[in-house]
N, C-alpha and C positions, 0 to 999 in steps of 0.2 A: 504494500500500500504506500502511496506517495504522500509525503508530508509537505504541507504548504505553510508558508509564513503567515503570521497573523495579518500582516498588511495585504497579502495576496488574497486571503479569505475575505477580508473586508471589501477589497476592490471587486471581487467576483460577486459578492452579495449586492453591492451598489449597482453593478452592471445589470444583475438580474432584476432588481426593482425598477431600474430605468427602462429596461426592455419591456417589462410588464406595463409601465405607464404609457410607453409609446404604442404598444399593441392596443391598450384600452382606448387611447385617443383615436387610433385608426379605426377600430371597430365602431366607436361612437360617431365617426364621420360618415359611416356607410348608412344607406337606407335600411330600415328595419328588416324588410324581407331579405335583402341581400345578406345582412349580418346573420340572420337566422339560418339561411341556407348554407352559408359559409361555416357556421358553428356545427351544423349537422354533418357537413362533409368532413370536417376535421375530426369530429367524434368517430365517424365511420372509419376513417383512415387509421386512427389510433387503435381501434378495436380489431383491425385485421392482424392476423399473425404475420411474422416476417416471411418474406418470400424465400423459396428454396434457391440455393446457389445454382446458377446455370452451368451445364456441363462445359468443360473446357473446349471440346470440339464437337462438331455435329457427328451423329452416329455414322460409322462407315468411312470416315475420312482418315487417311493415313497421316501420321505426323510428318512434318517436313524434315528432311535430312539436314544435318548441320552444314554450314557453308564450308567450302574448301579451306583448309587451314585452321578450322575451329572444331575439329573432331574432339570428342572427349578423350582424356588420357586413359590408357589401359590401367586396370587395377594393379597395384604393386603386389609383388609376390612376398608372402610372409616367410621369412627364413628364421630358423632357430639359430640365433647367434650365440657363440660362446662368450661368456663374460671375460673381459680383459683382466689379466692378473698382474 
């Protein structure tokens, strides 16, 4: 867990309250129906579960080979080395 300084925690709390004030002013400037539909859309979006991660490649596609000169190194052979005396 990361520890933050007292100053940083206070700054973050001040930012959060300022953002909430700005959001409240923005929602207050919208017409009532628009604000209500926006709040409903936000609530529906927050209720949705997180999306599954998309697969890296489409099914059936072959991976691209490495560029010439960028091939992976062959694995090192493990040798039993005698300790130096």
